[in-house]
RODO-2510 file (C-alpha; in nm, 4 decimals, decimal comma):
residues 256
     n   res          X          Y          Z
     1     x     1,2796     1,8147   -16,6993
     2     x     1,0169     2,0876   -16,7503
     3     x     0,9496     2,3713   -16,5075
     4     x     0,6235     2,2290   -16,3747
     5     x     0,7865     1,8948   -16,2990
     6     x     1,0649     2,0743   -16,1118
     7     x     0,8074     2,2664   -15,9121
     8     x     0,6227     1,9463   -15,8246
     9     x     0,9444     1,7816   -15,7025
    10     x     1,0486     2,0863   -15,5001
    11     x     0,7086     2,1163   -15,3364
    12     x     0,7311     1,7487   -15,2400
    13     x     1,0644     1,8234   -15,0685
    14     x     0,9048     2,1197   -14,8930
    15     x     0,6272     1,8963   -14,7647
    16     x     0,8794     1,6475   -14,6215
    17     x     1,0839     1,9108   -14,4379
    18     x     1,0336     1,7871   -14,0802
    19     x     1,2973     1,6381   -13,8510
    20     x     1,3194     1,4738   -13,5102
    21     x     1,6383     1,5369   -13,3204
    22     x     1,8925     1,6791   -13,5621
    23     x     1,8664     1,4176   -13,8358
    24     x     1,9672     1,5305   -14,1852
    25     x     1,9746     1,1779   -14,3285
    26     x     1,7036     1,2721   -14,5797
    27     x     1,9639     1,4681   -14,7793
    28     x     2,2821     1,2887   -14,6704
    29     x     2,3962     1,1939   -15,0219
    30     x     2,2764     1,5160   -15,1783
    31     x     2,4744     1,7751   -14,9849
    32     x     2,8021     1,8130   -14,7926
    33     x     2,9103     2,0286   -14,5010
    34     x     3,1338     2,0184   -14,1906
    35     x     3,3635     1,7586   -14,3444
    36     x     3,6811     1,9617   -14,2986
    37     x     3,6510     2,1651   -13,9783
    38     x     3,9961     2,2398   -13,8306
    39     x     3,8966     2,0976   -13,4917
    40     x     3,7251     1,7843   -13,3599
    41     x     3,4549     1,8927   -13,1133
    42     x     3,4068     1,5409   -12,9776
    43     x     3,7769     1,4960   -12,9022
    44     x     3,7990     1,8373   -12,7377
    45     x     3,5072     1,7471   -12,5103
    46     x     3,6692     1,4133   -12,4255
    47     x     3,9902     1,5958   -12,3284
    48     x     3,8049     1,7644   -12,0399
    49     x     3,5698     1,4798   -11,9493
    50     x     3,6497     1,2382   -11,6675
    51     x     3,4185     0,9659   -11,5396
    52     x     3,3195     1,1499   -11,2204
    53     x     3,2544     1,4862   -11,3899
    54     x     2,9057     1,6334   -11,3687
    55     x     2,8209     1,7025   -11,7337
    56     x     2,5489     1,9225   -11,8864
    57     x     2,4638     1,9401   -12,2561
    58     x     2,2676     2,2588   -12,3381
    59     x     2,0295     2,2356   -12,6361
    60     x     2,1022     1,8671   -12,6806
    61     x     1,8752     1,8248   -12,9865
    62     x     1,7680     1,4633   -12,9728
    63     x     2,0567     1,3695   -12,7434
    64     x     2,2511     1,2083   -13,0275
    65     x     2,5908     1,3627   -12,9542
    66     x     2,5481     1,3425   -12,5771
    67     x     2,4779     0,9691   -12,5860
    68     x     2,7749     0,9113   -12,8161
    69     x     3,0047     1,0280   -12,5327
    70     x     2,8992     0,7276   -12,3201
    71     x     2,9316     0,9331   -12,0025
    72     x     2,7835     0,7744   -11,6882
    73     x     2,4147     0,8621   -11,6986
    74     x     2,3925     0,9469   -11,3290
    75     x     2,6516     1,2204   -11,3884
    76     x     2,4751     1,3568   -11,6978
    77     x     2,2140     1,6277   -11,7557
    78     x     2,0665     1,7865   -12,0678
    79     x     1,8300     2,0623   -12,1784
    80     x     1,6276     2,1204   -12,4941
    81     x     1,3622     2,3724   -12,5925
    82     x     1,2390     2,2696   -12,9402
    83     x     0,9067     2,0909   -12,8705
    84     x     0,9484     1,7869   -13,1025
    85     x     1,2961     1,7283   -12,9608
    86     x     1,1709     1,7755   -12,6044
    87     x     0,9336     1,4833   -12,6460
    88     x     1,2073     1,2742   -12,8040
    89     x     1,4434     1,3477   -12,5133
    90     x     1,1799     1,2628   -12,2540
    91     x     1,1315     0,9230   -12,4145
    92     x     1,5004     0,8571   -12,4753
    93     x     1,7018     1,0243   -12,1979
    94     x     1,4836     1,0155   -11,8869
    95     x     1,4525     0,6327   -11,8773
    96     x     1,8339     0,6134   -11,8840
    97     x     1,8599     0,8220   -11,5659
    98     x     1,9854     1,1339   -11,7417
    99     x     1,8518     1,4515   -11,5768
   100     x     1,6656     1,6031   -11,8698
   101     x     1,4929     1,9417   -11,8385
   102     x     1,2827     2,1254   -12,0928
   103     x     1,4306     2,4740   -12,1232
   104     x     1,3567     2,7581   -12,3642
   105     x     1,4805     3,0471   -12,1489
   106     x     1,8607     3,0298   -12,1264
   107     x     1,8693     3,3154   -11,8755
   108     x     1,6919     3,1015   -11,6129
   109     x     1,8433     2,7545   -11,6104
   110     x     1,6770     2,4896   -11,3887
   111     x     1,9956     2,3878   -11,2057
   112     x     2,1683     2,4691   -10,8766
   113     x     2,4637     2,7017   -10,8318
   114     x     2,7954     2,5273   -10,8966
   115     x     2,6327     2,2025   -11,0092
   116     x     2,8527     2,1141   -11,3077
   117     x     3,2175     2,0479   -11,3858
   118     x     3,1661     2,0638   -11,7612
   119     x     2,8988     2,2327   -11,9737
   120     x     2,8894     2,1675   -12,3468
   121     x     2,6857     2,3308   -12,6187
   122     x     2,6988     2,2573   -12,9909
   123     x     2,5044     2,4966   -13,2139
   124     x     2,2759     2,6078   -12,9321
   125     x     2,2101     2,9248   -12,7357
   126     x     2,3561     3,0114   -12,3949
   127     x     2,3647     3,2862   -12,1333
   128     x     2,7129     3,3631   -11,9974
   129     x     2,5922     3,4736   -11,6521
   130     x     2,3982     3,1486   -11,6092
   131     x     2,6970     2,9456   -11,7241
   132     x     2,9016     3,1194   -11,4555
   133     x     2,6361     3,0424   -11,1942
   134     x     2,5913     2,6706   -11,2655
   135     x     2,9597     2,5849   -11,3185
   136     x     3,1798     2,4831   -11,0296
   137     x     3,4916     2,6856   -10,9569
   138     x     3,7408     2,5875   -11,2277
   139     x     3,4606     2,4397   -11,4394
   140     x     3,4825     2,4324   -11,8185
   141     x     3,2447     2,5514   -12,0905
   142     x     3,2954     2,4139   -12,4427
   143     x     3,0913     2,5376   -12,7355
   144     x     3,0937     2,5072   -13,1126
   145     x     2,8759     2,7787   -13,2613
   146     x     2,7204     2,8614   -13,5968
   147     x     2,8425     3,2114   -13,6788
   148     x     2,6523     3,5141   -13,8035
   149     x     2,7716     3,4700   -14,1637
   150     x     2,6600     3,1093   -14,1943
   151     x     2,5010     3,0175   -14,5311
   152     x     2,4808     3,3837   -14,6327
   153     x     2,5577     3,3068   -14,9986
   154     x     2,2644     3,0650   -15,0086
   155     x     2,0335     3,3066   -14,8274
   156     x     2,1212     3,5795   -15,0799
   157     x     2,0523     3,3368   -15,3634
   158     x     1,7026     3,2495   -15,2390
   159     x     1,5994     3,5532   -15,0297
   160     x     1,8137     3,8531   -15,1340
   161     x     1,8477     4,1265   -14,8719
   162     x     1,7463     3,9109   -14,5746
   163     x     1,9056     4,0479   -14,2529
   164     x     2,1406     3,8317   -14,0502
   165     x     1,9460     3,6498   -13,7768
   166     x     2,2279     3,6767   -13,5188
   167     x     2,4509     3,9803   -13,5844
   168     x     2,7590     3,9878   -13,3650
   169     x     2,7663     3,6101   -13,3271
   170     x     3,1358     3,5603   -13,4005
   171     x     3,4495     3,4543   -13,2157
   172     x     3,5818     3,8002   -13,1319
   173     x     3,2564     3,9401   -12,9938
   174     x     3,1498     3,6302   -12,8034
   175     x     3,4897     3,5547   -12,6513
   176     x     3,4976     3,9133   -12,5212
   177     x     3,1521     3,8599   -12,3704
   178     x     3,2700     3,5489   -12,1840
   179     x     3,5792     3,7323   -12,0608
   180     x     3,3622     4,0196   -11,9389
   181     x     3,1685     3,7653   -11,7310
   182     x     3,4941     3,6513   -11,5706
   183     x     3,5807     3,3472   -11,7821
   184     x     3,9276     3,2767   -11,9118
   185     x     3,9073     3,1754   -12,2775
   186     x     4,1512     2,8850   -12,3090
   187     x     4,0927     2,8243   -12,6779
   188     x     3,9205     3,0127   -12,9583
   189     x     3,9092     2,9242   -13,3277
   190     x     3,6962     3,0363   -13,6206
   191     x     3,6589     2,9055   -13,9755
   192     x     3,4655     2,9282   -14,3001
   193     x     3,4187     2,6105   -14,5035
   194     x     3,2168     2,5064   -14,8110
   195     x     2,8623     2,3745   -14,8082
   196     x     2,7580     2,2049   -15,1328
   197     x     2,4223     2,0948   -15,2734
   198     x     2,3952     1,8522   -15,5632
   199     x     2,0256     1,9007   -15,6329
   200     x     1,7877     2,1902   -15,5743
   201     x     1,5388     1,9705   -15,3892
   202     x     1,7951     1,9152   -15,1143
   203     x     1,8413     2,2923   -15,0891
   204     x     1,4634     2,3367   -15,0597
   205     x     1,4470     2,0840   -14,7749
   206     x     1,7434     2,2495   -14,6017
   207     x     1,5991     2,6021   -14,6309
   208     x     1,2683     2,4916   -14,4808
   209     x     1,4442     2,3220   -14,1882
   210     x     1,6790     2,6142   -14,1158
   211     x     1,3899     2,8582   -14,0921
   212     x     1,5759     3,1186   -13,8815
   213     x     1,8266     3,1678   -14,1651
   214     x     1,5684     3,1447   -14,4442
   215     x     1,2623     3,3211   -14,2938
   216     x     0,9370     3,2841   -14,4879
   217     x     1,1035     3,0650   -14,7502
   218     x     0,8645     2,8680   -14,9689
   219     x     0,8826     2,7087   -15,3098
   220     x     0,5924     2,9232   -15,4288
   221     x     0,7374     3,2495   -15,3018
   222     x     1,0949     3,1816   -15,4145
   223     x     1,0267     2,9890   -15,7337
   224     x     1,2152     3,2266   -15,9649
   225     x     1,5181     3,2135   -15,7335
   226     x     1,5004     2,8337   -15,7270
   227     x     1,5046     2,8313   -16,1067
   228     x     1,8220     3,0418   -16,0873
   229     x     1,9656     2,7842   -15,8467
   230     x     1,8768     2,5143   -16,0990
   231     x     2,0637     2,7063   -16,3711
   232     x     2,3692     2,7314   -16,1462
   233     x     2,3492     2,3574   -16,0793
   234     x     2,3254     2,2739   -16,4492
   235     x     2,6196     2,5011   -16,5348
   236     x     2,8522     2,4149   -16,2441
   237     x     2,7295     2,0747   -16,1236
   238     x     2,6947     2,2093   -15,7681
   239     x     2,5387     2,4934   -15,5673
   240     x     2,8002     2,6130   -15,3202
   241     x     2,7978     2,8431   -15,0196
   242     x     3,0010     2,8885   -14,7006
   243     x     2,9397     2,7809   -14,3455
   244     x     3,0679     2,9892   -14,0523
   245     x     3,1760     2,8122   -13,7332
   246     x     3,3611     2,9142   -13,4207
   247     x     3,4832     2,7220   -13,1186
   248     x     3,5461     2,8388   -12,7624
   249     x     3,6776     2,6621   -12,4529
   250     x     3,6403     2,8793   -12,1417
   251     x     3,7122     2,8225   -11,7727
   252     x     3,5478     2,9687   -11,4672
   253     x     3,8169     3,1077   -11,2384
   254     x     3,9166     2,9242   -10,9255
   255     x     3,7209     3,0719   -10,6368
   256     x     3,4650     3,2165   -10,8805
***
């Protein structure tokens, strides 16, 4: 395949790089990640979830994971700040009776003091003082986070020298921050696992979607680096990087 044909294909991927919710099905068979995490976030959440618990999912995306829990809707709330996902949640969650709120500012959450037994957050932002405020005494916060070193090999391949978007976002620093707020960290784990791409077009789509990690990425601006990625693919059969994840389960103290 000649260079101009590659460029045409990659620009077509760039043009298609839009998602609703958190749907990566466009590249499902062309990349792999998160297939071997050492924990099961869903099962951990279920461990702390009882039918009468008041549950909040922060940065719910399109509500996909939240709905998969099958928690009673009248005991369920969710927030989201990304505009396309906000509209999706309004159409999907509100008619079910789930208390959905648009929220971009995590330091001012639209909920009452001590409203929730369990707050969950997968790959979203949070404010520890607000978590403390909205959780009941003894309430639990469970989060799986994308760490500061996520995809750095791929970022260096396409955009060498790009600063980390979230320095200090790691298990040690963030667990200390929760403890400083008064939480007891019941569980903390951190891991690095492979992410693999089997064609460069899938990497183009991914880089456009994950714009905070790949700022100002474009096929035109990074074309020489994409050709290098193509050479790696042809030599090794795969373009590989590392994901960075960490998990925390924290409890608000009794009487807090």
